[in-house]
N, C-alpha and C positions, 0 to 999 in steps of 0.2 A: 339401695338408693338410686335416684336418677344423674345420669352424669348427666353436666355437661359441657360444650367443645374442650377441647385441650388446650393447653396454651399454643401446639404446634399447631392448630386447626386455625383457631383464631390470628396467629402471624402469619398462615399461609392465604388467609381471604383476604387479612388486611394490603398482603404485597400484591397478590393476583388485581385487587382493584388499583392498589396504588400504581402498578405497572399497566394497564389498560386506561387509566386517569393519564398516565405521561405519556405513552403512546397517542392518546385521542389530541394532546393539547398539543403535540411533535406533529401531529398529520395536518388538524384543520387549518391553521393559517396557509399550509401550500394545498387547502382545496380551494381554498377562499379567503383575499386579505381581511375580510371583517372577522377573521377570526383570529388576526394579529393582534389585534388592538386590547392595549392595558384592561382595560374595563372587559371586556368579554373573559380576557384569563383570569381576573381576580374574579368575576362569577364565574366561570368553571371549577373552580378551583375553592371558591365557597359550597357550591352546590355538589364537590362531591365532599368532602368534606360532611358535611350533615346529613349527606345518604348516609355514611358508613354510622356518624355515630346516634344516628337517627333508628338503624338495622339491630345496631351495638346492643342498644337501651332497650328496644321491643320488647320484651322478654318479659319487664318490668314494670310498662305502659301500657299492657295490653291486660281489659280484665277480664274478668271469668267468662262473661258470655259474651266473651270478643269483644271484637272494639267498636262498642256502643255507642264513642264517643265520634262522630264523625269525621271533629277536625283532625283527630287521633291517627283516627283512619285513615283517612284520605292524605298525611302529610307522609304515612306509611308506604301508603301505595307510589307518592313521588317520590319516593327513598330505590323500590326497587325500579319504578319506569326509570329513572335517571342511570341507575350502576346497570338493570340489562340494556339500557338507550344504549349506553357507550360501547359495549362489546356488538351491536348489531349495528350500529354505524362504521366501529373499526371497519366491520367485514363488508358493509355496504360504501364505504369510501375507499378500501381496497381492492375492491371488486371495480369501482367508479376509474380508479387509474387503469387499472390494465384496460379495460376497456376505452379511453382514453387515451393510452398508447397504440392499441390497437388502430383505432381510425384516424390518427395522425402517420401511423403509419401507410396503411392505407391510400391515404392524401397525400401524399408525396408527388411534386410534381416531377413528371418524366423529363430527362435531359433532354434542352432547348425549349421546354415548354414555358410560356410566358405565367407566371401565376397572377389571376384575378381575383380569387377569394378574400385577399383582404377588402380589393376595393367592396365587392359585395357586402360583405360582413358589416360596413359600413353604410350602407343604404340606410332610412329610417324605417321603422316601422308606426301601426299606428299607437298612437299614444306620444310619442318624441323623442323615443329612444333609440337609437341602431341597434340592429339587429345583435353585437357582438354584446353591448351594455344586455337586451335582454336573456340573453342565452348566462351571461354571470351572474345577473340577480336570480336566476331559473334555481344556476346554480349552486347559491350560497344558502338555500333551502333543502337541498335534498339533504343533508344533517338530520333533520327536524324527521322526514319521513321515519326512519327507525322508530324514535319516541314515541310519535304517535302510535304506530302498531303496537310497541309494547306498552304502551300507553290502555292500550283497546286489550289485549294479551293480560295484563294484570289485571285491572278494574275489572273486566268482563269477563276472566279466566274464576276470577277468585266469587264472584257472585252469580255466573248461571250454573244451574244443574240441571238438566234434562234428564227426561223419564223414556226410556226405551221398554217398548213391548217385545217379547216375541213366542210366538206359539209353533209350537214342536211338536209334531208328530212321531207318533211309534209304533209298528205294529205288533208288539205284544204289552203293549201297556197294559194293567189289569185293571179290568173296569170300574171300580172304585176309584183308580185316580184319574178320569176322564175329567178334565176340564180343571186337574190340582193347579195350585200359582203358586211359586217361589220369588220371593224378592230379594234383591242382591244388594250391599250396599260394601265395599272394598276401602278401602284405604282412606279412610276420611281422617287419619293424622290429627285427632284434635289437639289443639294449642293454638298458636299462635293465629294461623285461616281457617279455623275452623272451632268455635266456639256453641257453646249452647244453642245460642240462640239460633245458628245454622244447624244444628244437630237437631232440634225443634222440628225446622224447616224441613228436614229430609222424611223423620219420621212422619210429620202430615202427610207426606209425598205417599209414603210407603202404606200407610193409612187406608188414603184415599182408594189405594188398587183392590181392597181386602184381601190379600194376598193369606196362601193357609198357613205358610210361617215364613222367616226371616232369615237371610243366609248372611254373616258378616264374616269374607274372607283375609284377613288379619289387617295389622297395622292399622288398631283403632285410635290407639292414645300414644301422644308423644310426648305431651305435657302433664305429668304423673300429679300435679297440683288440680288438673281437670281429672281425675281420674275417678273421683268419690262422686262428683255429680253426673260423671255418665253412667257409672252404675245407676244412679237414681231413675235417669231418665229412663233407661234400657230396663231395669223390674216396673216403672209403674210404665211401659210401654208394651212389656210382654204379653197381659192380657189383651193386648188388639191380635192378637197373633195365637189363632183357634190350634196350632201347633208348637207352635215354642218359637225361639229363638236360639239359632247354632253360630260354631265361632269356630274358629281355627286360627294356629297360632301364624304369625306374619313375622318377618325378621326386624322389624323396628323393635319390636318388643322386646327381643334377646338386648337390644341397644339401647334400653331403658332401665327397665327391672324387672326379668320377668314373673321371677316370684312373687312381686309384689300386684303383681297382675293377674297375675294365676290364684293367689288369695279371693282379690274381690271380684275376678267371675267366677270359681267356684262358689261364694261365697251369695252370689246371685242368682234369678232363674236361670241364666243364660247355657245353652246349655255347649260345654266343650270340647270337642270331638279331636281329642288327642293319640294320632292313630290308633284309631278306634270306629269304631258303628253302632246307629242306633236306631232301632226301632219306632217309625212314626207312626203308619196303620196302613192296611187297604195293601199290602203287601212292599209299601216302600221305605227303603233304608239311605239313612245321610251317614256317611261314610265321612271323615276328617282326616288330615296327614298333618304334621307337624311343618315347620321350614326345614327343608335340608342343607347345613353345612358342612362344606369341605374344600379341604385343601386341593383339591384341581378336578379332574371333570370323571375321570374313573371313580373317586371317591364319593364324589354327588351322586352318579348314579347309581352306586352301589345304597347308598342313603336311602335315595328315593323310591329303587324297589321294594329295599327291609320295610320302609315308612307303609307304603302304600300295601304290602301286602299284610300289615299287622290289622291295616284299616278295614281292609273285607274278609280277613280269614271268619270273619262266623257272620254273614251275611247267607243266608239259605237260596243254596240255589232256583233260580226263578224268578228271584226278587227284584223290582225296578231301584236300582241306585243309584244317588245322584253326591259324585264327589266334592266336598270342598276343600280346594286348598290355593295356601297364596302365593305358592311359584309355580308360571303356567307348565314349566317341562314336567308337571307330573301328565301332561295330559301323554306323552307319551305313554305312561304307566298305563292309564285307563281306557285311551284308547284298544292296545294290546290286548285288555283283557277284558274287551266289551262292555265297559261301562254306559248308559245311555245318556248320560250328562254329566260331566265337569263346570265346576263353577271355579273361575280363577281370580287375579288382581295382578298387585307389585308391579307391574311395566307404567303402569300412569299412564297407557295407548302413548310415552313419548312426551307425553303435555303440549307438543307443537311439531305441529305437522302439517303436512302441504297434500292437498287431494289425498288424502288419507295414510300417506307412507311418513313413519315418523325420521325426525331428524337430529333424533334424540342418540349421539355417538353410540351409547350401548345400545344394543339391538339385542333381540330376541327370537328365537324361532314361533312363536307366540306369540303377537305384540297386542293384537286388542281388536276386538268384536267374535265373532260367531265362525269355530271352525267345525267343517264335520267331515270325518273317517270311514266308512263301512256301515252306517246307522247309527255311529255314536257324535254328540254332542261337546263340544268343547268351549265355553266361553270365555274370555277374557275381559274383565270391565277397566274401565280409564280410570279409573277411581273418584270416589266420590269426595274427596278432599285432595287435599296435597300438601306437601310439607315448604312447597317454595309457589310464589303466586304468581306463577306466569301457563298460561294455556292458549293456545292458539290453533284452529282446525282441531282441537280435542275436548271438548266441555266435560266437566264432569256429569256425573251419572248417576241414576237409580236404576237397575236393571231388572223387568219382570219375566217368567217365564210363565206360560201356561201350557202344559200337557192335554196331548190329543193322543186318544186312540183313535189308528190309522194308517 
């Protein structure tokens, strides 16, 4: 059966948001007197309590087709904007305090110097207010900046899906595969923020590109109430892919109910590649690996090596192989074996990045995008969906790879 969050997890999240809210209401009045008012404090706590309550009940408020009710959808967005914004606001305000202290230290008058700054600050500026008043008013608006950025990341990140096309050249590509195209989706996490309407949209994007096959690299469904609807969509979509739909396991399948998801997938026309390979035609083989679980780095490496060996052992020499893996660390194995193309996901690209560099505390060797080593390619999708609706500088994607001989 599907497992919801444990009581400990719920208490931890509540304690986390409660701590952030308490810290925020302590810092804001020190940042600007406006935030010391009683009405502001009451409004602050009301927004926090309503946001936590909204997110706690969002599972039951969300219909199977996603947030078709625009009112419920945007109230949910507002809750995430407020709670994520609190975190970003604290970072901004703490950084602002550090800058203020540095400026004050650098602007200290030397001994014997007559201080004239206070006089200059009281000179009026256009609009009839003093420079000090202008700066204080501008400072009061600083906490709104992270909230605005968060709103962009939540609403835009949950709605924007880009199509990334890549043409890859291989000198030993079988002639029959010249021009062959593969579409990839990954990490849809079908559930609260990826309903059937969004899945239909993604499949329509794939269909428009007319690929030969669709590869799904794990973490398909988070809400098992949507599992049967998801399988119905993929079953109906199967005829649109001449060579079929191929799938490998992610880690979230294990977090939910791997037995139930396995049963649903094996009852569908989707081809599950669980540490095995499948001949597609014209010399093309697809290999897929399971998600490697381990207690430490050494155990993980052993698992990856074993899974990879099982996946490719039946592939004839000289065949063109494409590896499907949820975890991108399998690139170490595929690059060493000179597998021409490997597709992975899992990382979400960090979801929040600046100039392509992820700000996610957890980092991976292969974080996002295309990697190349001695003629072999590995691509890490940033994900077509997410379980947390916040993306900045890292939009969700559908990927298309066209193979060329040369």
